[in-house]
N, C-alpha and C positions, 0 to 999 in steps of 0.2 A: 489305428493299428498300434499295438504295443511292441516296442523293440525290447526283447528280452535279453538277459545277460548271456544266454547261450549264443546268441548271434554275435555279440561283442567278443566273446571268448573265441568263437570260430574265426572271426576276422583277424583278431590279434594273433591267434595261433598260426594262421596261414602266413601272415607277415613275418613272424619270427621264424617259422620253418623255412620259408623262401629265402630269407636272408642267410640263415645258417647253411643251407644247401648250396646257395650261390657262392658264398664266401669260401666254403670248403672246395668246391669244384674249380674255382679260379685261382686258388692259392698256389698250386704247383707252378703255374705259368708265371706268377708274380715272383716266385723264388728263382725261376730260370732267368727272369729279367734282372733280378738282383745279382745273380752270379755273373751275368754278362757285364753289368755296370762295374762290379768289383774287378773283373778281369781287365776291362778297359782301363780302369784306374791304375791297376798294378802295372800295366804295360807303359803307363806314362812315367813311372818311377824307374829306378835302375834295374828292377827285377823283371823277369819275363813271365813267371808263373806264380800262382799263389803259394806253391811249395817253396819256391825260391824266396818269396817274401817272408814266409815262416822261418826259413833258415837265417834270414837277415836278423830277425829278432830272437834267434836261438830257441825256437819253439819246435818241439818234436811231436807233431800230431799227425793223425792219419787223414785220409781224404774224406772222411765222413763225420768226424766229431768236431763240433764248434769249439773254438778256443776262446778262452776268457782273456781278451786283450783289448785295451782301449788305446788304439793308436790310429791317428789320422781319421779315416772314415769308418773304422770298425768299432762296433759297440756290442758287447756280449748279448744284450737283449734284442736289439733290433737288426743289427747287421754284423753277425759274428764272423770271425776269420776261420775259414775252413781250408786247410792246407791241401789243395787239390793240384796234382801235376798237370792235368789237362782241363780244357774248357768243358768237355762233356761230363767229366766227373764232378766238376764244380756245379754245373747245371743240375745234375741229379741230387747232389748233397744239399744245395740251397733250396731246391724244390721241395724235398722232403722236410727240411727244417721249417719252411714257411707253412707247409701243409699241416704239419704237426701242431704248430701254434694256432692255426685256424681251427683245427679240430677241438683243441682245448677250449678255445674261445666259444665255439658253438655249444659244447657241453655246458660250459658255465652259463651261457645265455639261456639255454633250455631250462636249467634248474632255477635260474632267477625268474624266468617266466612262470614256471609252476609255483614258485614261492609267492610271487606277486599275486597270482590269481587266488591262491589259498588265503592270503591276507584280505584281498578284496571280498571274497565270498564270506569269510568269517566276520568281517566288519559289516557287511550287508545283513547277515543273519542276526548279528547282535543288535544292529539298529532296528531291524524289523521287530525283534522280540521286545525291545525297549518301547517302541512306538505302540505295539499291540497292548502292552501292559498299561501304558498311560491311557490308551483309548478305553480299555476295560474298566479302569478305575473311574474314568470320567463318565461312563454310562450308568454307573450305579446310582 
């Protein structure tokens, strides 16, 4: 039995698609967990809410936009500061932030997958053409 490239393409496509869908589906809840962890951390300091923490650093931001600050546990790329006055708003904002990052990652992985398969198919076609030319010259 020959295992053809179409089977490998299908299997790898299913793995890539499953990972992308699963990551995007679970991202919002990861963002909510991040919001709760940040909220608990903020309450161990002198401030009671994320908005009060922003005021402490003289940041005037809304409850939806990530702020570019590197202070304590906050990092603009992985764990941004979002100035939310309530825990519910923080959960929503962090959930959307993490979900947006997961969607970008899924799109990037999809295009990398397609690019990798194009390279594999072009390389296989080139190798096949080269081997067939050598075989044709050898049979003369």
